[in-house]
N, CA, C and O of each residue as an XYZ file, in Angstrom:
560
protein
N      12.472     -4.224     -8.304
C      11.725     -3.124     -7.920
C      11.465     -3.249     -6.393
O      11.352     -4.287     -5.742
N      11.394     -1.957     -5.965
C      10.894     -1.901     -4.275
C       9.501     -1.340     -4.297
O       9.126     -0.202     -4.578
N       8.688     -2.614     -3.862
C       7.211     -2.317     -3.713
C       6.906     -2.172     -2.089
O       7.064     -3.060     -1.251
N       6.486     -0.990     -1.891
C       6.001     -0.405     -0.513
C       4.567     -0.564     -0.282
O       3.739      0.092     -0.914
N       4.261     -1.413      0.602
C       2.814     -1.549      1.036
C       2.605     -0.874      2.199
O       3.185     -1.363      3.168
N       1.937      0.123      2.401
C       1.563      1.049      3.407
C       0.059      0.666      4.059
O      -0.826      0.356      3.261
N      -0.161      0.679      5.111
C      -1.438      0.248      5.709
C      -1.436      0.868      7.371
O      -0.469      1.207      8.054
N      -2.716      0.867      7.665
C      -2.818      1.078      9.107
C      -3.811      0.288      9.839
O      -4.009     -0.888      9.532
N      -4.433      0.853     10.768
C      -5.446      0.088     11.730
C      -4.650     -1.318     11.833
O      -3.532     -1.433     12.337
N      -5.458     -2.424     11.240
C      -4.925     -3.775     11.540
C      -3.932     -4.328     10.637
O      -3.287     -5.352     10.862
N      -3.841     -3.589      9.591
C      -2.895     -3.905      8.420
C      -3.410     -5.016      7.566
O      -2.609     -5.595      6.831
N      -4.740     -5.395      7.589
C      -5.323     -6.502      6.994
C      -5.221     -6.247      5.512
O      -4.780     -7.167      4.823
N      -5.577     -5.101      4.923
C      -5.670     -4.792      3.629
C      -4.052     -4.927      2.878
O      -3.861     -5.406      1.760
N      -3.099     -4.441      3.693
C      -1.713     -4.592      3.241
C      -1.379     -6.129      3.248
O      -0.730     -6.594      2.311
N      -1.755     -6.839      4.163
C      -1.477     -8.251      4.339
C      -1.884     -9.111      3.110
O      -1.195     -9.941      2.517
N      -3.381     -8.657      2.822
C      -3.915     -9.268      1.373
C      -3.234     -8.909      0.221
O      -3.221     -9.680     -0.739
N      -2.603     -7.718      0.188
C      -2.082     -7.261     -1.005
C      -0.599     -7.936     -1.066
O      -0.142     -8.190     -2.181
N       0.130     -8.221      0.046
C       1.263     -8.938      0.148
C       1.176    -10.408     -0.319
O       1.991    -10.941     -1.073
N       0.042    -11.023      0.245
C      -0.178    -12.359      0.081
C      -0.537    -12.611     -1.296
O      -0.120    -13.643     -1.820
N      -1.364    -11.683     -2.051
C      -1.604    -11.774     -3.460
C      -0.342    -11.540     -4.367
O      -0.202    -12.098     -5.455
N       0.471    -10.754     -3.875
C       1.696    -10.498     -4.881
C       2.533    -11.892     -4.638
O       2.897    -12.586     -5.588
N       2.765    -12.183     -3.451
C       3.741    -13.586     -3.138
C       3.074    -14.682     -4.111
O       3.758    -15.415     -4.824
N       1.820    -14.713     -4.071
C       1.130    -15.765     -4.755
C       1.293    -15.487     -6.321
O       1.201    -16.420     -7.118
N       1.481    -14.484     -6.641
C       1.749    -14.099     -8.089
C       3.124    -14.275     -8.397
O       3.446    -14.199     -9.582
N       4.145    -14.537     -7.383
C       5.443    -14.724     -7.731
C       6.404    -13.641     -7.458
O       7.597    -13.935     -7.521
N       6.090    -12.521     -7.187
C       6.782    -11.470     -7.256
C       8.106    -11.211     -6.374
O       8.941    -10.350     -6.649
N       8.178    -12.167     -5.170
C       8.982    -12.072     -4.185
C      10.507    -12.207     -4.900
O      11.379    -11.439     -4.492
N      10.776    -12.998     -5.769
C      12.084    -13.313     -6.319
C      12.825    -12.150     -6.796
O      13.954    -11.826     -6.426
N      12.052    -11.518     -7.694
C      12.695    -10.392     -8.464
C      12.427     -8.889     -7.974
O      13.034     -7.889     -8.357
N      11.514     -8.944     -7.161
C      11.250     -7.399     -6.540
C      11.076     -7.537     -4.751
O      10.658     -8.520     -4.140
N      11.433     -6.525     -4.310
C      11.516     -6.567     -2.841
C      10.209     -5.908     -2.283
O       9.820     -4.804     -2.665
N       9.603     -6.624     -1.408
C       8.171     -6.280     -0.696
C       8.585     -5.716      0.746
O       9.144     -6.369      1.627
N       8.210     -4.418      0.806
C       8.381     -3.525      2.182
C       7.108     -3.133      2.715
O       6.308     -2.448      2.078
N       6.894     -3.602      3.991
C       5.651     -3.192      4.584
C       6.024     -1.971      5.546
O       7.076     -1.993      6.185
N       5.134     -0.917      5.627
C       5.311      0.177      6.574
C       3.859      0.371      6.985
O       2.897      0.660      6.273
N       3.916      0.158      8.234
C       2.440      0.171      9.151
C       2.534      1.779      9.685
O       3.591      2.378      9.883
N       1.390      2.243      9.839
C       0.979      3.508     10.436
C       1.183      3.181     12.147
O       1.343      4.080     12.972
N       1.149      1.964     12.425
C       1.130      1.536     13.847
C       1.564      0.101     13.828
O       1.482     -0.592     12.814
N       1.998     -0.299     14.905
C       2.713     -1.724     15.299
C       1.876     -2.902     14.782
O       2.430     -3.792     14.137
N       0.809     -2.932     14.993
C      -0.141     -3.844     14.584
C      -0.349     -4.080     13.194
O      -0.466     -5.232     12.776
N      -0.401     -3.194     12.523
C      -0.373     -3.101     11.002
C       0.918     -3.637     10.244
O       0.921     -4.398      9.276
N       1.966     -3.101     10.861
C       3.368     -3.681     10.461
C       3.540     -5.053     10.797
O       4.134     -5.817     10.036
N       3.037     -5.434     11.935
C       3.187     -7.143     12.289
C       2.243     -7.920     11.484
O       2.537     -9.091     11.244
N       1.180     -7.445     11.047
C       0.245     -8.132     10.116
C       0.950     -8.329      8.874
O       1.098     -9.441      8.365
N       1.350     -7.341      8.426
C       2.073     -7.480      6.956
C       3.277     -8.139      7.016
O       3.622     -8.819      6.050
N       3.972     -8.050      7.991
C       5.368     -8.877      8.251
C       4.908    -10.326      8.178
O       5.469    -11.152      7.459
N       3.653    -10.653      9.111
C       3.381    -12.069      9.045
C       2.687    -12.588      7.550
O       2.546    -13.768      7.227
N       2.374    -11.628      6.895
C       1.967    -11.934      5.559
C       3.171    -12.348      4.557
O       2.947    -12.966      3.516
N       4.315    -12.000      4.916
C       5.333    -12.376      3.929
C       6.242    -11.265      3.438
O       7.081    -11.492      2.566
N       6.099    -10.157      3.942
C       6.817     -8.885      3.390
C       8.161     -9.167      3.979
O       8.324     -9.642      5.103
N       9.209     -8.812      3.061
C      10.627     -8.958      3.293
C      11.094     -7.871      4.466
O      11.934     -8.143      5.323
N      10.675     -7.094      4.400
C      11.057     -5.923      5.522
C      10.018     -5.075      6.140
O       9.145     -4.744      5.337
N       9.879     -4.667      7.246
C       9.141     -3.819      7.793
C       9.508     -2.777      8.771
O      10.436     -2.921      9.566
N       8.676     -1.596      8.691
C       8.988     -0.561      9.692
C       7.460      0.006     10.047
O       6.441     -0.401      9.489
N       7.500      0.901     10.956
C       6.406      1.566     11.440
C       6.665      3.055     11.875
O       7.662      3.449     12.480
N       5.646      3.780     11.481
C       5.481      5.161     11.760
C       5.722      6.066     10.578
O       6.080      5.697      9.460
N       5.430      7.544     11.053
C       5.651      8.438     10.206
C       7.097      8.544      9.164
O       7.216      8.686      7.947
N       8.014      8.410     10.195
C       9.261      8.677      9.424
C       9.700      7.507      8.461
O      10.434      7.675      7.487
N       9.177      6.336      8.841
C       9.157      5.210      7.962
C       8.501      5.359      6.659
O       9.074      5.019      5.624
N       7.207      5.905      6.676
C       6.621      6.300      5.458
C       7.287      7.343      4.617
O       7.397      7.164      3.404
N       7.728      8.403      5.189
C       8.470      9.349      4.441
C       9.860      8.919      3.920
O      10.263      9.445      2.883
N      10.545      8.102      4.488
C      11.834      7.676      3.989
C      11.721      6.638      2.837
O      12.403      6.650      1.812
N      10.675      5.665      3.187
C      10.522      4.498      2.223
C       9.735      5.005      1.087
O       9.881      4.365      0.046
N       8.861      6.102      1.049
C       8.223      6.879     -0.033
C       9.273      7.392     -1.141
O       9.090      7.404     -2.358
N      10.286      7.764     -0.517
C      11.427      8.287     -1.420
C      12.072      7.159     -2.059
O      12.664      7.335     -3.124
N      12.016      6.011     -1.510
C      12.856      4.852     -2.125
C      12.194      3.839     -3.010
O      12.800      3.036     -3.720
N      10.853      3.956     -2.896
C       9.919      2.944     -3.559
C       9.696      3.341     -4.986
O       9.632      4.483     -5.441
N       9.580      2.088     -5.669
C       9.376      2.204     -7.191
C       7.826      2.274     -7.230
O       7.288      3.052     -8.018
N       6.985      1.375     -6.287
C       5.557      1.455     -6.403
C       5.205      1.623     -4.891
O       5.884      1.177     -3.966
N       4.189      2.243     -4.789
C       3.527      2.307     -3.425
C       2.023      1.979     -3.577
O       1.283      2.456     -4.438
N       1.674      1.074     -2.594
C       0.329      0.552     -2.699
C      -0.265      0.622     -1.169
O       0.414      0.512     -0.149
N      -1.588      0.815     -1.233
C      -2.205      0.936      0.023
C      -3.611      1.511     -0.299
O      -4.051      1.690     -1.435
N      -4.288      1.788      0.939
C      -5.744      2.666      0.669
C      -5.536      3.706      0.387
O      -4.482      4.265      0.690
N      -6.578      4.319     -0.339
C      -6.722      5.802     -0.826
C      -6.306      6.936      0.210
O      -5.742      7.994     -0.068
N      -6.681      6.515      1.389
C      -6.745      7.374      2.570
C      -4.922      7.706      2.743
O      -4.612      8.633      3.491
N      -4.012      7.066      2.164
C      -2.525      7.195      2.237
C      -2.275      8.843      1.716
O      -1.340      9.469      2.215
N      -3.020      9.383      0.859
C      -2.906     10.678      0.370
C      -3.864     11.820      0.893
O      -3.902     12.936      0.374
N      -4.599     11.449      1.925
C      -5.433     12.162      2.513
C      -5.023     12.393      3.991
O      -5.086     11.467      4.800
N      -4.626     13.563      4.318
C      -4.174     14.194      5.626
C      -5.358     13.882      6.727
O      -6.503     14.313      6.590
N      -4.934     13.086      7.822
C      -5.854     12.773      8.928
C      -6.977     11.749      8.503
O      -8.035     11.667      9.128
N      -6.696     11.013      7.457
C      -7.453      9.770      7.070
C      -7.186      8.467      8.114
O      -6.262      8.427      8.927
N      -7.882      7.742      7.977
C      -7.741      6.486      8.655
C      -7.730      6.566     10.277
O      -6.926      6.068     11.065
N      -8.796      7.295     10.499
C      -9.074      7.670     12.129
C      -7.946      8.467     12.547
O      -7.590      8.395     13.723
N      -7.298      9.266     11.684
C      -6.148     10.139     12.156
C      -4.843      9.652     12.077
O      -3.871     10.264     12.520
N      -4.785      8.332     11.403
C      -3.281      7.457     11.517
C      -2.788      8.343     10.367
O      -1.611      8.543     10.667
N      -3.002      8.896      9.377
C      -2.297      9.574      8.276
C      -2.033     10.985      8.741
O      -2.943     11.783      8.964
N      -0.754     11.260      8.877
C      -0.261     12.800      9.345
C      -0.257     13.337      8.017
O      -0.193     12.679      6.979
N      -0.344     14.792      8.147
C       0.022     15.615      6.808
C       1.197     15.113      6.202
O       1.176     14.711      5.038
N       2.127     15.104      6.834
C       3.647     14.677      6.348
C       3.550     13.322      5.639
O       4.213     13.177      4.611
N       2.846     12.390      6.054
C       2.887     11.010      5.523
C       1.868     11.183      4.222
O       2.092     10.460      3.251
N       0.983     11.924      4.178
C       0.214     12.216      2.801
C       1.126     12.714      1.860
O       1.260     12.262      0.723
N       1.811     13.742      2.393
C       2.681     14.719      1.352
C       3.734     13.801      0.855
O       4.075     13.843     -0.327
N       4.318     12.896      1.781
C       5.316     11.952      1.359
C       4.942     10.988      0.185
O       5.674     10.750     -0.776
N       3.677     10.462      0.405
C       3.380      9.558     -0.547
C       2.912     10.257     -1.956
O       3.057      9.697     -3.042
N       2.364     11.488     -1.799
C       1.796     12.442     -2.954
C       3.148     12.816     -3.565
O       3.093     12.764     -4.794
N       4.035     13.083     -3.212
C       5.494     13.720     -3.672
C       6.364     12.531     -4.296
O       7.304     12.754     -5.058
N       6.056     11.533     -3.994
C       6.843     10.320     -4.344
C       6.912     10.123     -5.810
O       5.922     10.224     -6.535
N       8.194      9.818     -6.263
C       8.132      9.646     -7.777
C       7.533      8.169     -8.167
O       7.453      7.797     -9.337
N       7.189      7.498     -7.226
C       6.870      6.163     -7.396
C       5.348      6.040     -8.038
O       4.470      6.894     -7.921
N       5.240      4.804     -8.730
C       3.787      4.731     -9.237
C       2.982      4.300     -8.035
O       3.389      3.524     -7.171
N       1.871      4.846     -8.066
C       0.933      4.646     -6.735
C      -0.236      3.789     -7.088
O      -0.931      4.183     -8.024
N      -0.577      2.635     -6.463
C      -1.574      1.858     -6.814
C      -2.549      2.033     -5.328
O      -2.242      1.518     -4.253
N      -3.760      2.873     -5.571
C      -4.550      3.123     -4.204
C      -5.897      2.512     -4.295
O      -6.650      2.649     -5.259
N      -6.146      1.832     -3.229
C      -7.520      1.137     -3.348
C      -8.464      1.917     -2.530
O      -8.355      2.173     -1.331
N      -9.574      2.324     -3.483
C     -10.539      3.239     -2.908
C     -11.407      2.741     -1.797
O     -11.758      1.561     -1.800
N     -11.798      3.603     -0.794
C     -12.643      3.062      0.434
C     -13.641      4.114      0.686
O     -13.294      5.284      0.521
N     -14.945      3.814      1.101
C     -15.718      5.064      1.555
C     -15.322      5.170      3.051
O     -15.966      6.039      3.639
N     -14.504      4.560      3.741
C     -14.297      4.857      5.160
C     -13.419      6.213      5.397
O     -13.167      6.598      6.539
N     -13.007      6.856      4.322
C     -12.262      8.063      4.499
C     -13.269      9.278      4.146
O     -12.810     10.408      3.985
N     -14.482      9.050      4.045
C     -15.427     10.098      3.422
C     -15.266     10.560      2.312
O     -15.729     11.664      2.026
N     -14.514      9.753      1.363
C     -14.129     10.265     -0.111
C     -14.429      9.110     -0.807
O     -14.220      7.926     -0.545
N     -15.110      9.830     -2.013
C     -15.915      8.852     -3.218
C     -14.906      9.266     -4.331
O     -14.466     10.415     -4.373
N     -14.583      8.400     -5.146
C     -13.674      8.508     -6.391
C     -14.908      8.180     -7.458
O     -15.553      7.132     -7.471
N     -15.084      9.286     -8.329
C     -15.983      9.075     -9.238
C     -15.409      8.087    -10.305
O     -14.192      8.097    -10.494
N     -16.114      7.333    -10.931
C     -15.784      6.400    -11.988
C     -15.390      4.956    -11.561
O     -15.131      4.083    -12.389
N     -15.357      4.740    -10.052
C     -14.865      3.690     -9.603
C     -16.205      2.769     -9.350
O     -17.199      3.136     -8.724
N     -16.021      1.568     -9.938
C     -17.110      0.754     -9.768
C     -17.125      0.034     -8.437
O     -16.035     -0.144     -7.893
N     -18.192     -0.390     -7.863
C     -18.300     -1.047     -6.665
C     -17.594     -2.411     -6.658
O     -17.848     -3.119     -7.633
N     -16.942     -2.797     -5.943
C     -16.143     -4.131     -5.909
C     -15.933     -4.611     -4.256
O     -15.696     -3.843     -3.324
N     -16.056     -5.794     -4.193
C     -15.593     -6.504     -3.068
C     -14.370     -6.066     -2.614
O     -13.796     -5.325     -3.413
N     -13.692     -6.325     -1.413
C     -12.374     -6.108     -0.956
C     -11.402     -7.044     -1.607
O     -10.267     -6.747     -1.981
N     -12.021     -8.279     -1.702
C     -11.215     -9.303     -2.606
C     -10.952     -8.758     -4.002
O      -9.827     -8.730     -4.500
N     -11.962     -8.363     -4.552
C     -11.750     -7.693     -6.105
C     -10.920     -6.709     -6.239
O     -10.242     -6.598     -7.261
N     -10.841     -5.769     -5.136
C     -10.049     -4.784     -5.006
C      -8.683     -5.230     -5.090
O      -7.927     -4.713     -5.912
N      -8.237     -6.284     -4.196
C      -7.083     -6.532     -3.852
C      -6.407     -7.155     -5.209
O      -5.258     -6.861     -5.539
N      -7.292     -8.105     -6.009
C      -7.017     -8.935     -7.023
C      -6.534     -7.876     -8.102
O      -5.514     -8.023     -8.775
N      -7.489     -6.671     -8.192
C      -7.066     -5.722     -9.276
C      -5.821     -4.838     -8.874
O      -5.162     -4.322     -9.777
N      -5.508     -4.661     -7.684
C      -4.229     -4.058     -7.181
C      -3.145     -4.783     -7.597
O      -2.105     -4.224     -7.944
N      -3.317     -6.258     -7.597
C      -2.122     -6.932     -7.676
C      -1.789     -7.093     -9.299
O      -0.658     -7.218     -9.767
N      -2.937     -7.064     -9.988
C      -3.022     -7.116    -11.449
C      -2.088     -5.875    -11.949
O      -1.111     -5.986    -12.690
N      -2.588     -4.696    -11.395
C      -1.706     -3.393    -11.814
C      -0.457     -3.314    -11.620
O       0.332     -2.838    -12.435
N      -0.079     -3.904    -10.211
C       1.335     -3.952     -9.721
C       2.043     -4.695    -10.817
O       2.943     -4.162    -11.467
N       1.642     -5.910    -11.018
C       2.407     -6.711    -11.805
C       2.472     -6.066    -13.290
O       3.520     -6.298    -13.892
N       1.652     -5.411    -13.860
C       1.528     -4.745    -14.944
C       2.667     -3.563    -15.017
O       3.306     -3.286    -16.032
N       2.770     -3.046    -13.988
C       3.844     -1.943    -13.754
C       5.238     -2.695    -13.708
O       6.182     -2.229    -14.348
N       5.365     -3.723    -13.044
C       6.545     -4.520    -12.937
C       7.056     -4.996    -14.187
O       8.255     -4.903    -14.447
N       6.103     -5.575    -15.097
C       6.396     -6.281    -16.260
C       5.601     -5.601    -17.597
O       4.798     -6.290    -18.226
N       5.870     -4.264    -17.965
C       5.069     -3.785    -19.045
C       4.910     -4.469    -20.205
O       3.902     -4.375    -20.906
N       5.873     -5.169    -20.452
C       5.793     -6.072    -21.880
C       5.117     -7.319    -21.691
O       4.920     -7.966    -22.720
N       4.724     -7.796    -20.624
C       3.816     -8.977    -20.304
C       2.508     -8.838    -20.548
O       1.733     -9.764    -20.307
């Protein structure tokens, strides 16, 4: 499976997800692709161990079409989120993708998701990794 991790700003959330997935052993059977909304984010995720990386709007659009799973902050589907780093075209590409989406909630985008329990960032990353593994291996 192609697991696409998208992040912006520093890329720290994406890096934590990649580190968690690698620790869980997904690298051999699945491809981890990092796409940053900026070069710093991409660099951080590549440094965490992503197999491939790219930067910018077109990379988000193209890779969203090819991904089996898209992972990142909830702002990925909100135009102008993440201090304006998410363009309307990026949000549309993620939203229109046939990939399974694992979105991590954050109150930084002025968006609250009802029914989501408060968690630390570490707990959110651990839960995201668990969900991704479940999608990759539904019989496990």
